[in-house]
N, C-alpha and C positions, 0 to 999 in steps of 0.2 A: 500380646498387643492387639488391640482391636482397631479396625478402620471405621471411623465415623463420618458424619457429614460435616463439611467445612462450615464454620459459623457464619462466614460472610459470602463465600462462593458456593452456596448450597444448591444453586441451579446449574452453574457452570464455572469452572476455572479455566481461563484461557491463557496459554503461554504465548509470548510475543518475542521473537528473536530479532534483535536490532544491532547495528554497529555501535560500538561504545561511544562514538562521536555524536550519535543521534540524540537530539534533545526535544524533538517534536512528536515522535510517535507516542511517548508516554502521556503527555498532557492531552493530546488530541484523542487518544483512545480512552483515557479516564473520563473525558467529557461525555462519553457514550455509555457510561455505567447504567446498568439496570439493576433493580433489586435482585439480589441473589447471584449476581454475575461479577466476577473479579478478573482483573488482568495482571499478569506477572511477567516481568521482563528478564530475558537472558541476553547478555551482551557479548558481541564479537569484538575482541580487542583489536582496534586499528589505530593508527596514528593520524594526526591532522596534517599530513603532508600536503603540499600544494599539488593540485591535479592539473594536468595538461593533456593535450591530445597525445603527446609522446609517452607519458607514463600511465595513461588511463587503464590499460590492461593490467598493470601491476596493482593498481588500486582494486580492481575487480578480483584479482587472484587473492589478495589479502583478506577480502571479505569472505570469499568462498571457503578459504582454508579454515575459518573459525565457526562456520555455521553449525556443524554437528556438535562441536564443543559447547557452544552456547545453548543448543537444544538440550544436550545432556544436563546442563546446569539447571535449566528451568524445569525439566521433567522431574527433578527431585521434589518439586512442590506438589506433585500429583495432579498436574493439569489434565484436562479432559480433551483438549485439542490445541493446536499450535498454529499461530500466524507467523509466516516467514516475512518479517518486516524489512527486508532489503529489496527495494523495488527493482533495481537493475538486475539482480540475480534472477528475479522472477520472470524477466523477459528474455534473458540471455539464451541464445541458441534456438530461438523460435519455439514453436509448439513442442517439438521433440525434446528440446533442452529443458523446458519447464516441466514437462511430464516426467522426464528422467529425474530431475531434482525433487519433485514432489514424491515420487515413488521411493527414492532413497531416504528422504526425510521421514516419511511415514514408517518405513521399515526400521529406521533407527530409533524413532521416538515411540512407535507403537500406538499412536493416536492419529486422528485425522489432521491433515495439514492444509492450511489455506495459503495460497500464493497470491500476492497482490495482482498479478496479471490475470489470474483466473477470476478473482473477485471483480476486477474492472469489467471483464467480459460479461460476467453474470449480471452486473448492474446495468450495463448497456442493453443487454438482451431483455431485462425486465422492462425497460422503457421502449423496446422495439427500435432502438437507434442503431443505424449501420454507418451513416456518414458522420464522421467525427473530426474534431480538432483537438490537438494534444499539446499540453504544456509540460516540460520537464526541466530539471535543474542541470541536465547532463551536458557533457561534451558531445561533439558530433558522432563519435563511435558508439556512445551509449544511445543516442537518438536513433541510430540505425537499427539497433537491437529492438527498441520499443516499437518502431514502425513495422519492422519485419514481423514481430510477434502478432501485433494487432491485425495486420493484413492477412497473415496465415489463419487467424481466428475468424476471418470473414468480414472485417470492418474496412471501410474505405477511409483512409486518413487524408482528409482534404487539406489540412495544414498542421504543421508541427513547429513549435518554437522551443529551442533549448537555451536555457539561461547561461550555460557554460560557467557554472560556479567554480571558483578557483581552489576550493578545499572542501573537505567534508563538512566542517563547521560553518563554512561560508553559506552553505545551502540554507541552514537554519537562520541565517542573518538577512535573508531576502525579505524586505518589508512587504506588508500587505498591499501597499499602494502599487508596488511593481507587479505583484501577482494579478491585481485587479486590472491594471492597464494591459497586461499581456493577454488576459482572457478576453478583454474587449477587442483587442487587435486580432485575435484568432477567430472571433465569431464572424459568421457570414450567413445570409439567408438559407443557404443550402446545408449548413451544418445542423445536424439534428441533436447533437450532444457534445459537450466538451469534457475533456479528461485531464486531470492533474495527477501526474505521477511524481515520484521522488518522495520517499517517506519522511525525509528531513526537511521538506519544504512545507511551511506552515500554510497550507491551502484549504483546510477544512472549513474554517469560518468564512473565508472569502468565497469559496464555492457555494456554500449554502446561501450567502447573500446574493451572489451573482445569478442564481436561479430566478430571483425575483425580477431583476432588471434585464436579463437576457431572455427570460420567459422560455427556458428550455433546461433540460437536466445538465448539471455540472457535477461530474463524478470526481470526488477526491479520494485518493488511494487509501488513506488511513481509515476514513469513514466507511468506505465500501468493503474494506477487508474485515472490519469488525462486524458489519452487517452480514457479510457472507458467512462468517464463523457462527454468528448467533442463529441465523436462519438454518444453517446446517445442523445445529444442535436442537432444532425444533422450537426455538424461542422466537416468537412472532410479535413481541411488544413493539409498539410504535414510539418514536421519539419526535417531539416537535422542535423545530429550530435547528436541526442538525442536517438538513438536506432532505430533498424529496424522496431519496431512496429509503429512508427510515420512516417517512410519513405515508408512503403509498405502496410499499412492497415488503 
């Protein structure tokens, strides 16, 4: 048997690990397709149980338990690198926790791994932004993890809003109007950039639009994760209409 070049993913095949309840990563990532680049999903099986502050850690544990299994599944497609599309896990445990997760996933998969937290930081640094505001879909315990990671990475979190979505699928049901109003409320003159985390929160299009009326970078986690993966692969193509990160860096 010979190993040839993939007919569609002839420049790069990128695996993306997501929870099974996630309906947003796939369309938002596919919207960033470039010639010769394809994205392939592996899914972590979780249920759509209600999320509260009391059971939030159980929800996190269920996702963590399935990450390597989903990675093994998508690696059978022969992908060249892997995006870990579970936002909360990418921030959990601060810098040390994310570095440990990245190292374990890279050892398991045998390819470079992109965490959403690292991608967000890379995007912010590309713009030279250190004073930020953050929008998440999480409960307060999740927001604490996001804030801690960003502060440990050298960013000053001036404001953070968590939407406290009641279940995994409820995150994907947040309308664009709510995201738009939350970003407006988070903005302030001293904020240099805004960040939207939560890979099941449909923020990519709103973030790209918001950059026009806020006149500052708005980093959406799914967009910046794909950008970071592509740039890591040496693919420097620009995309119009998908946010300044793809247009300027």
